[in-house]
N, C-alpha and C positions, 0 to 999 in steps of 0.2 A: 206656234201655239200649245198653251198646255192642254193636256189631256182631261176628260171630263171624268170624276170618279163615279164608280158604280157601286150601288148597296151591295153588302156583303152579309151573309149571317154563315153562322157554323152548325152544321149536321154531320156528324160520324156516323155512318151506317150501322145497323145493328149486326151485320156479319163481323164488322171490324172490332166491336165491342164483344162479340162472343168467341171470336178469336183470341182477343185481350184475355179473356177471364180463362180459357181453356190453358194458354201459357202460362198463365200464373198459377194454375193449378199443377200443372207438370213440372214446376220449377224443380231443379236438382241442386242441393245446396252442399256448398264445400265444405270441407274441414277448416277448423280455424285453431290459431296459435293460441294455447292455454292461456287464459288470464291477459289475452293481448286487449281486448275493449276496442279502442277506436285507434290504437298505436300503429296497427299494420294496414288499416283501412275499414272499411264501413263494418260496423260491429253486427256478428252474426243475428244475435236476440233481437237487436233493433229493426232489422231488415225483414225477419221473418214476422214480426208484429206489423210492419208497416206494410208488408204484401198482403197479409190476412186481411187487413183493413181494406187495402185496395181491391182486393178479389170480391170480399163479401159486403163491406159496409159502405163504401164510396158510391154515390149515386151520380152518375155522370150526366143522366138527361136533366137532373135538377139544376146542377151546375152549368151545364150547357146553356139552359133557357136563361139562367141568371146573366151570364155572358151574353147573350143574345140581347138582353135588355141595353146593351150599350149602341149607339148608333156608330154603324161600321161601314167600310168603304175599301174599295181597291181601285188603283189607279196606275196606269203604265207610267214608269219614270226610268230612265236610264236602261230600257229594254227590258224591264221585269214589272209583274205585279206587285205592287207596294200596298200592304193592308195597313191600315190605320183606324184608330176609333176618334170620334170627333163628336165633343158632347159641349152644347152652348152654356155659357156662362148665365147664372140669373142673378144680374146687378144692373147698376145704371150704366156701367161702362166695363164690360169683363175685359180684360188683357189676355189676348192669346198667348198660350204657355204649350210649348212643346217638351213632352216629357219622353225621356229614352230609356229603355231599359237594358239589363245586363245581360250577363252569359251565367249559367245556363237558364236564364229567366226568359219571360214573354211578357206582353202587355197584361197578361192576366194578375201580375203583381201589382196593379194598381187599381183593382177593382174596389178596394176598400177606402181609397183616398180621393178618387175620381169626384164621387158626389160631394165630398167636403170642399175640393177646389171650384167646382161649378157652382154650389150651393150653399155657401156658408152660413147664411141666415138659417138655414135648416139645422145647423150645428150650434146655435147660439151666437156665430159671428157676425161680421158686418158684410151687408150685401155689396158694399163699394169694393170688397177685398175679392170678388168672384172672377175667378178664369174661364175662358172657353179655352178646353184643353185639346189637344191633338197628341195622340198617342200611337206611333207607327209601330209596328213590328219591323225591327232591323232585318235588311237584307240580307237573306240566308237563314232566316230564324222563322218557325211555325208558318204563319199565313203570308209571309214574303218571301216564300220559297218554292220552288219548283225544280225536279231533277235536272241536272246538267245546265241550270242557268249560271251566269258569271258569279264570280265572287267578288266581295267589294271590301276595299281598304275602309279604315277608319275615315280617310280623307274623302273617299268616294261616298260614305254613308252620308257624312255632314253635307256634301254636296247634294245629295238626293233629298235630305231632311231640308235644306234650305229652299230648293225648288218646290217643294212640297207647300210649305209655309206660305211661300211669296208668289211663285207661278202658279201652282193650282188652287189654292186657297185664298189667296189675294191679300195677305198680310203683310203690310209694308213692315211693320215693327213688331217684335214678338218677343218674349221671354223663353228661357230653355233649362231644363233642369235634367241630371242625369247622373246615374251610380253605375260602379262597375264600368263595362265597355261603355254604356249610356254617358258616363263621365268622361270617358275618352272622346267620344263624339261631340258632346255638349261642349268640352274644353275646344275642340278644333272648330267648332261653329262660332264660338266667341272670337277666336283668332282670324278667321277667314272672311267673317261677315259682320264684323262690328257694327257698320251702319244699320243693319237690320236686326240687331240684337237689342232690346232694353234691360237686359242683364242676364247673367247665368247664375245657376245654383247648383253646386256639386256635393255629392255624398260620398265620392271616393276622389281623391287628387292624383292625377295622372302623372307619377314621378319615375323618373330613369331609375333601374335597378344596377346601373354597372357606375354610378359616380364613385370616385376614389375616397378613402378616407383623408380627412385634411391631416397636415404635418402635426398639427397641435389640437387635437380635438377636444373639444368640452366633453364633461361627462356625459351629457344628454347625447351628443354626436356619438360619442364611443359606444354607448348602449344602444342607439339606434342601428350603428352598423353592425354590432355583434349580432342582435335580433335579425337584421336583415339577411347577413350571412347563414344564420340557422335557418330561416325560412326558405332562402335559395336552395340549400342541400337537402332539407328534408320535406319540403311542400310543394314541390313544383313538378313532381313526376309527371301529373296529368298534363302540364305544359309541354314537355319535351315530346311526349307519344302524340299529342293532339297537334302540336306545331310542325313535327317530323315526318309521323308515319299515320296520319288521321284515318286515311282508307282502311288500314288492318284493325283499328279500331271499332270504325263503324260497321263492321260485320257484326260484331260481339251485340253491341248497342242497338242495333236494328232488330236482329233476330231475336233479342232477348229482353223482354220488359223488365224482370228482375234484375238482369246485369245492368240496363239502363238506370232503375230506381238505385241501386248500389252506387253506382259512380256519381250520380247527381247527389245523392245524400252526403256521401263523402266531402264533396266540394262544398256544399251549403252549410255543414257543420261548422 
């Protein structure tokens, strides 16, 4: 028998926000290779500007209230508490739509598009195109995380999301969209649960990185493999440390909000 979802709202304690502001104020800035810009990592001038805004200009409570404007729940699935947003569509027959975020993102990245999907008429669209949107936090991310909980593979996340949509919410058929890691999850959903999927949409294709160069490549194939080789050599340092020694990195990113901001800024650039 499926578990019942319980309502959820976000509330970060004042003590946590005060500690964050104090840590940002005490930041120790590193030296920088002259004229390096972003070539060696996160640009120092950019990060100083970002941290200054985060410390003195960003209104957490304002954005927290906006986030809590979405209908949110948690439900016990696969031994963890899975968080998700569920917004009803405003139309004659809204199609259920599961949208999956990527790394290092969260469901907050959907805050602008959610109203457009659920209420297209409000933005000049056709009410017949409305979706009822379900946006879960991936297991291990933000609100679907608790210390020492099990880690989930892409296949396991897809299983959890299929159970959420069908077993918990009762949708016999639904559409799915995803990008970044959400693209991997959505691709797996389409493969493993075709009878439940009305269709999938991806804004990142899940391609293997170890396919060999063809014996007689076209010019386009040659360019692709050269660009891939450059990317694998110069742009995947984060993958190696996070994939092999994540605990070592976790100490710095957990202790230093500036370190975390630098890490994410470089990856999102």
